[in-house]
C-alpha positions in Angstrom: -78.8 -55.4 -15.4 -81.3 -58.3 -15.7 -81.8 -61.4 -13.5 -81.8 -64.8 -15.1 -84.8 -66.7 -13.7 -83.0 -70.1 -14.2 -79.7 -69.6 -12.4 -80.9 -66.5 -10.4 -77.8 -64.5 -11.3 -77.9 -60.7 -12.1 -76.1 -60.2 -15.4 -75.6 -57.4 -17.9 -78.0 -57.1 -20.8 -75.4 -58.3 -23.3 -75.5 -61.7 -21.7 -79.1 -62.2 -22.8 -80.3 -62.9 -26.3 -82.3 -60.4 -28.3 -85.5 -62.4 -27.7 -85.0 -61.9 -23.9 -84.5 -58.1 -24.1 -88.2 -57.3 -24.2 -88.7 -58.9 -20.8 -88.5 -56.1 -18.2 -86.8 -57.5 -15.2 -86.1 -61.2 -15.6 -85.1 -63.4 -18.5 -83.1 -66.4 -19.6 -79.4 -65.8 -20.0 -77.4 -67.2 -23.0 -75.6 -69.8 -20.9 -78.9 -71.2 -19.5 -80.5 -71.1 -22.9 -77.6 -73.2 -24.4 -77.8 -75.6 -21.5 -81.5 -76.0 -21.8 -81.3 -76.5 -25.6 -78.6 -79.1 -25.1 -80.7 -81.0 -22.6 -83.7 -80.9 -24.9 -81.7 -82.3 -27.8 -80.6 -85.2 -25.6 -84.2 -86.0 -24.5 -85.5 -85.6 -28.1 -82.9 -86.9 -30.5 -83.6 -86.2 -34.1 -86.5 -83.7 -33.5 -84.2 -80.7 -33.9 -83.0 -82.0 -37.3 -86.6 -82.5 -38.5 -87.5 -79.0 -37.5 -84.3 -77.6 -39.1 -85.1 -79.4 -42.4 -88.7 -78.2 -42.4 -87.6 -74.6 -41.7 -85.0 -74.7 -44.5 -87.5 -76.2 -46.9 -89.9 -73.4 -46.2 -87.5 -70.5 -46.8 -84.0 -71.7 -47.9 -83.0 -68.4 -49.5 -83.5 -66.3 -46.4 -81.6 -68.8 -44.2 -78.7 -69.0 -46.6 -78.5 -65.3 -46.7 -78.5 -65.1 -42.9 -75.8 -67.7 -42.7 -73.6 -65.9 -45.2 -74.1 -62.7 -43.4 -73.1 -64.3 -40.1 -70.0 -65.9 -41.7 -68.9 -62.6 -43.1 -69.2 -60.8 -39.7 -67.5 -63.6 -37.8 -64.8 -65.0 -40.1 -62.2 -65.8 -37.4 -64.8 -67.4 -35.1 -66.2 -69.6 -38.0 -62.6 -70.7 -38.9 -61.9 -71.7 -35.4 -65.2 -73.6 -35.0 -64.5 -75.5 -38.2 -61.0 -76.3 -37.2 -62.1 -77.7 -33.9 -64.8 -79.7 -35.6 -62.4 -81.2 -38.1 -60.0 -82.2 -35.3 -62.8 -83.6 -33.1 -64.5 -85.6 -35.9 -61.5 -86.5 -38.1 -61.8 -90.2 -37.7 -65.6 -90.2 -38.1 -65.4 -88.1 -41.3 -62.7 -90.3 -42.8 -64.8 -93.4 -42.1 -67.9 -91.9 -43.6 -66.1 -90.7 -46.7 -64.6 -94.1 -47.2 -68.0 -95.7 -46.8 -69.5 -93.3 -49.4 -66.7 -94.0 -51.9 -67.2 -97.8 -51.5 -70.9 -97.5 -51.8 -70.7 -95.4 -54.9 -67.4 -96.5 -56.4 -68.2 -95.8 -60.1 -69.5 -92.3 -59.3 -66.4 -91.5 -57.2 -64.0 -92.7 -59.9 -65.9 -90.7 -62.6 -65.7 -87.6 -60.4 -62.0 -88.2 -59.8 -61.2 -88.6 -63.5 -63.3 -85.4 -64.3 -61.4 -83.4 -61.7 -58.0 -84.7 -62.9 -58.8 -83.8 -66.5 -60.0 -80.3 -65.5 -57.0 -79.4 -63.5 -54.3 -81.6 -65.0 -52.4 -78.7 -66.7 -52.5 -76.5 -63.6 -51.2 -79.4 -61.5 -48.3 -80.0 -63.8 -47.4 -76.3 -63.7 -47.6 -76.3 -59.9 -45.5 -79.5 -59.7 -42.8 -78.0 -61.9 -42.7 -74.8 -59.9 -42.5 -76.7 -56.7 -39.7 -78.8 -58.0 -37.7 -75.8 -59.2 -38.0 -74.1 -55.8 -37.0 -77.2 -53.8 -34.7 -79.2 -56.1 -31.6 -78.1 -54.2 -33.0 -79.2 -50.8 -31.9 -82.8 -50.1 -34.5 -83.2 -47.3 -37.3 -82.3 -49.7 -36.1 -84.7 -52.3 -35.8 -87.5 -49.8 -39.4 -86.7 -48.6 -40.7 -86.9 -52.2 -38.9 -90.2 -52.9 -40.2 -91.8 -49.6 -43.7 -90.6 -50.3 -43.6 -92.1 -53.8 -42.2 -95.4 -52.5 -44.9 -95.6 -49.8 -47.7 -94.9 -52.3 -46.3 -97.5 -54.7 -46.1 -100.0 -51.9 -49.7 -99.4 -50.8 -50.9 -99.7 -54.3 -49.1 -103.0 -55.0 -50.0 -104.4 -51.5 -53.7 -103.9 -52.3 -53.5 -105.7 -55.7 -55.4 -109.0 -55.8 -53.0 -112.0 -55.8 -53.4 -115.6 -56.7 -51.3 -118.7 -56.2 -50.5 -119.1 -59.9 -49.2 -115.5 -60.1 -46.9 -115.9 -57.0 -45.5 -119.2 -58.3 -44.9 -117.8 -61.8 -43.1 -114.7 -60.4 -40.6 -117.0 -58.7 -39.9 -118.8 -62.0 -39.6 -115.5 -64.0 -36.9 -114.2 -61.6 -34.6 -117.0 -62.8 -34.9 -116.0 -66.4 -32.9 -113.2 -68.2 -34.4 -109.8 -69.0 -36.9 -109.9 -71.8 -35.7 -106.6 -73.2 -31.9 -106.7 -73.2 -31.0 -110.3 -72.1 -29.1 -109.3 -68.9 -29.8 -110.7 -65.5 -33.4 -110.0 -64.4 -33.9 -108.8 -60.8 -37.4 -107.4 -61.2 -40.8 -108.3 -62.6 -42.4 -106.0 -65.2 -46.1 -105.7 -66.2 -46.3 -105.9 -70.0 -49.4 -103.8 -70.0 -48.8 -101.2 -67.2 -51.2 -101.3 -64.2 -51.9 -97.6 -64.7 -53.1 -98.3 -68.3 -55.5 -101.1 -67.3 -53.1 -104.0 -67.0 -53.8 -106.8 -64.5 -51.5 -108.4 -62.0 -51.8 -111.8 -63.5 -49.2 -114.3 -64.7 -50.0 -113.7 -68.4 -49.1 -110.0 -68.0 -45.7 -110.5 -66.2 -42.3 -110.7 -67.7 -38.7 -110.6 -66.2 -36.8 -107.4 -66.6 -33.6 -105.9 -65.3 -33.8 -102.7 -63.2 -32.6 -100.5 -66.0 -35.2 -101.7 -68.6 -37.9 -101.8 -66.0 -37.2 -98.2 -65.0 -36.9 -97.1 -68.7 -40.2 -98.7 -69.6 -42.0 -97.1 -66.7 -45.7 -97.0 -67.5 -45.2 -97.1 -71.3 -47.1 -99.6 -73.4 -44.9 -102.4 -74.9 -44.9 -101.3 -78.5 -44.2 -97.6 -77.5 -41.3 -98.7 -75.4 -39.8 -100.9 -78.1 -40.2 -98.2 -80.7 -38.4 -95.7 -78.6 -35.6 -98.1 -77.9 -35.2 -98.7 -81.6 -35.1 -94.9 -82.2 -32.3 -94.5 -79.6 -30.4 -97.4 -81.0 -30.5 -96.0 -84.5 -29.5 -92.6 -83.3 -26.5 -94.1 -81.4 -25.4 -96.0 -84.6 -25.6 -92.8 -86.7 -23.6 -90.9 -84.0 -21.0 -93.6 -84.0 -20.5 -93.5 -87.8 
C-alpha cells in the first residue's frame, strides 16, 4: 500500500504510475495526477501542445513505435476512446472538414477524382453484389430510390440560378418534346451536368419523361446515334 500525498488516501501500488513506484511511502496516485494535469492545461493553454510537438520532432520514430505498441496491447480500449471522441466532436469535425474543403476546393476535387479512378472497378463490383443480394427486398429498393432522389434534389437545389433561366424554363414546358414531339413535362440539359454542362437557358430543352430518362447523362450525339440504331433494328425486325 502507498499513501497519495495529494488526497491522503491509502491505495494499492497498481493505482500509482510507474514513476511513483520508486517513492518509498508516499506518492501521487493516477487520479490526482490526471486532475493536476488537467488543471495545468487549463491554466496554460497551448503549452502542452508546444511541448508535445517539440518532443515528437526530437524523436518521432520512438514515439510512433511506443504508440503502435500501446494500440496493439489495448485494441478494445482504443476503439472505445475513438468512438466516444467521434460522437462527442462529430459536429466540430464536420465543420472543420467542410472548411478545409472550401479553402482547398481544387485539391479536394483532385483527390476525389483520383480516389474514384483508383477504386472505380471495385466499387462497381461491390455495387453489383449488393444489388444481387438485396434486389428481392422491397424495403431496400425503396431506401435506394429515396436516397437517389434526395441526392439529386440536393444537387439541383445548390445549382446557381438566374432570372433568365427560370423564365425560359416556364416557356419550354409549353413546347413539345425535342426528341420525339410528344408532350413535354420535364426539362433536359442538352450537355449533362455530370459532363460539365451548365444550368443555363442555352443548355435547356423540353423533353418528355421517357426521352429524358432514356437520355440520362449521355451526350446529345451519343443519345441520337443510339436512338437511330434502335429504330433501324426495329425496322429490320418488322420486315
